[in-house]
FIVEXKOL-730625 format. One record per residue: x, y, z of N, C-alpha, C, O in turn. Coordinates in steps of 0.05 Angstrom, whole numbers, plus 32768, in hexadecimal, padded with zeros to 4 digits. Example, Ala and Ser with C-alpha at 12.3 -4.5 7.8 and 13.67 -1.06 7.14 Angstrom:
<pts>
81087F8E809C80F67FA6809C81087FBE809C811D7FBE80A9/81017FD3808E81117FEB808F81028001809D810C801780A1/
</pts>
This chain:
<pts>
80A88049805A80918044806B809B8041808880B28039808D/808A8049809A8090804780B68089802C80C18073802280BD/809D801E80CD8098800380D880A1800280F580AB80168100/809D7FEC810280A67FE9811E80C47FE9812080CF7FEB8136/80D27FE6810A80EF7FE6810980FA800281008112800580FD/80E8801580FC80F0802F80F280E7803280D580D6802380CB/80F2804680C880EB804B80AC80F98038809A81118034809B/80EA802B808980F48019807480EC8024805980D580298054/81008027804880FA8030802C80F28017801C81018003801B/80DB8019800F80D280037FFF80C6800F7FE580B880237FE6/80CC80027FCF80C2800B7FB580A67FFF7FB180A27FE77FB3/809380107FAC807780087FA78072800A7F89807B801D7F7C/80637FF87F7F80597FF97F64803F800A7F65802C80037F72/803F80217F56802780327F56801480267F42801980257F2A/7FFD801D7F4B7FE9800F7F3B7FCF801F7F3B7FC0801F7F4E/7FCB802E7F257FB3803F7F237F99802E7F227F8380397F26/7F9B80147F1D7F8480037F1C7F7E7FF57F377F6A7FE87F3A/7F917FF87F4A7F8D7FEB7F657F7C7FFD7F777F8380157F7B/7F677FF27F827F5680027F947F6580097FAE7F61801F7FB9/7F767FF77FB87F827FFA7FD27F9F7FF27FD27FA77FE17FC2/7FAF7FFE7FE37FCB7FF77FE57FCD7FDA7FF07FBF7FD38003/7FDE7FCA7FE37FE07FAE7FEA7FFD7FA67FEF800F7FAE7FE0/80027F978004801D7F8F800B801E7F70800D80097F648013/80357F64800980387F47800C80347F3F802980387F4F803B/802E7F26802D80287F1B8048803F7F20805C803A7F288072/80587F1C8054806E7F1F806680717F3B8072807D7F3E8087/80677F4F806480697F6A806D80587F708086805C7F848094/80447F5E808C80347F6280A480457F6480BD803E7F7280D0/805B7F5680BE806B7F5380D6807E7F6B80DA808D7F6C80ED/807D7F7F80C7808D7F9780CA80807FAC80DB808C7FC080E2/80677FA780E280577FBC80F080507FB4810C804D7F9C8112/804C7FC8811E80467FC3813A802E7FB2813E802E7F9E814C/80187FB9813080007FAA81337FFD7F98811B7FF47FA18106/80047F7F811F80017F6C81097FE37F6681067FD77F5D811A/7FD87F6980EF7FBB7F6480EB7FB47F4780F37FC47F3580EF/7F9C7F4480FD7F937F2981047F8F7F1880EB7F917F2280D5/7F8A7EFF80EF7F867EED80D87F727EF880C57F5E7F0480CC/7F787EF580AC7F677EFF80977F4C7EF180967F4B7ED88094/7F377F0080977F1D7EF480947F0E7F00807D7EF67EFC8079/7F1D7F0E806C7F117F1980547F1E7F0A803C7F347F00803E/7F0F7F0980267F1A7EFD800E7F187F107FF77F057F207FF5/7F2C7F0F7FE57F2B7F1F7FCD7F2C7F0B7FB57F377EF57FB7/7F207F147F9F7F1F7F027F887F2C7F107F707F297F287F6C/7F3A7F007F607F477F0B7F497F497EF57F347F3C7EE07F36/7F597EFA7F207F5C7EE77F0A7F677ECC7F147F5F7EB77F0A/7F797ECD7F277F857EB57F327F747EA67F477F7E7E927F52/7F5C7EB07F4C7F4B7EA37F607F477EB57F787F477ECE7F75/7F457EA97F907F407EB97FA87F577EB57FBC7F647EA17FBC/7F5A7EC97FCD7F6E7EC67FE37F657ED87FFA7F567EEC7FF7/7F6E7ED180127F687EE1802A7F797EFA802C7F8F7EFB8020/7F707F0E803B7F807F25803F7F7A7F31805B7F667F2B8067/7F8C7F4280647F8A7F4F807E7F897F6D80797F997F788069/7F777F7B80877F757F9880857F877FA6809A7F8A7F9C80B0/7F927FBD80937FA27FCC80A67FA67FE8809C7F9A7FF08088/7FB57FF880AB7FBD801380A37FDB801580A77FE5800E80BC/7FE9801F8093800680238096800C804180927FFA80508088/8024804A8099802B806580958041806780808056805B8083/803B8076806B804E80798054805680968051804780A88059/806D809B8046807680B68041807480BB8023808180AE8012/806280CE801C805E80D68000806280F47FFE80578103800E/807080FD7FEA807581197FE5807F81277FFF8077813E8004/808F8119800E809B8125802680898125803E808F81318053/80718118803D805D81198052805680FD805B805180EB804A/805580F88075804D80DF8080802E80DD8081802180EF808C/802380C98075800580C680747FFD80AA807B800B80978075/7FE680A780897FDB808C808D7FCE808280747FBF80918066/7FD28069806D7FC7805D80557FBA8043805C7FC780318066/7FA0804080567F938027805A7F9E801380467FA2801A802F/7FA17FFA804F7FAD7FE6803D7FA37FCB80447F947FC78057/7FAB7FB880347FA77F9C803A7FC17F8D80377FD27F958027/7FC47F7880467FDA7F6580437FCF7F4C80367FBC7F408040/7FDC7F4580207FD37F2D80117FDA7F1380207FEC7F148032/7FCE7EFE80197FD37EE480257FEE7ED9801D7FFA7EC9802B/7FF87EE2800680117ED77FFB80287EEB7FFB80237F037FFE/80407EE17FF980587EF27FF980617EFA7FDD80727F0C7FDB/80577EED7FC980627EF17FAE80557F087F9E80517F067F86/804E7F1D7FAC80427F357F9E80547F4D7FA580617F4D7FBA/80547F617F9480637F797F9A80547F8B7FAD803C7F877FB2/80627F9F7FB880557FB47FC780467FC67FB380527FD07FA1/802C7FC87FB6801B7FD67FA3800E7FEF7FB080017FEC7FC5/801280067FA48006801E7FAE7FEC80237F9F7FED80287F87/7FD580207FAD7FBB80237FA07FAF803F7FA37FBC80507FAE/7F9780427F9A7F8A805D7F997F8180677FB47F83807F7FBA/7F7680557FC57F6A805E7FDE7F7E806D7FF07F9480637FF4/7F7680847FFA7F868095800B7F9D80A37FFD7FAC80B28009/7FA1809E7FE37FB780AA7FD47FAD80BD7FBE7FB480D47FBE/7F9D80B27FAC7F9680C17F947F8480D97F9A7F8480EC7F8A/7F7580D97FAF7F6480F07FB67F7481067FC47F6A811D7FC5/7F8C81017FCD7F9C81147FDC7FB4811E7FCE7FC081337FD5/7FBD81107FB97FD581167FAB7FD181187F8D7FC181087F82/7FDF812A7F807FE0812A7F637FF881197F5B800E811C7F65/7FF381077F48800880F57F3F800C80F97F217FF980F57F12/802481017F1A802981077EFD803F80F47EF4805380F07F00/803980E87EDD804D80D67ED0805980E47EB9804B80EF7EA8/807380E47EB7808080EC7E9E809280D47E95809280BF7EA1/80A080D87E8080AF80C27E7580C380B57E8880C7809C7E86/80CF80C47E9A80E480B97EAB80DE80B87EC880EB80AA7ED8/80C980C77ED180C480C97EEE80A680CA7EF4809580CD7EE3/80A180C67F0E808680CA7F19808980E17F2D809A80E17F3E/807780F57F2A8077810C7F3D805E810A7F4E804881087F44/8062810B7F68804C810A7F7B804C81237F8C806181297F99/803681327F8D8034814A7F9D8019814B7FAB800581427FA0/801881577FC27FFF815A7FD27FEC816D7FC37FF481817FB8/7FD381657FC27FBE81767FB57FB8818D7FC87FB9818A7FE0/7FB181A47FBD7FA881BA7FCD7F8B81B47FD47F7A81AE7FC4/7F8681B67FEE7F6A81B07FF87F5B81C980007F4481C78008/
</pts>
């Protein structure tokens, strides 16, 4: 991903059930424009928590793309790659040992 410190390689968990790409709170400080205080809340099994909306730039299938995301209130979550801005533009194939991601023909 592209950050204010340059390109940082980060492993994302590909979550086909996640609506949006989600990053831990500490990752907000890697980007030029740190999102303002979270005024949105999300709800899940563990209750509710605040989040911050933003856009990050990720490299997928050799291409840099803007991806809408949220930064969670807490640091104890993995980097999660969700469906928004990804699944409509890329074909993702899972086989036993690998994940293959390629740009869809438009």
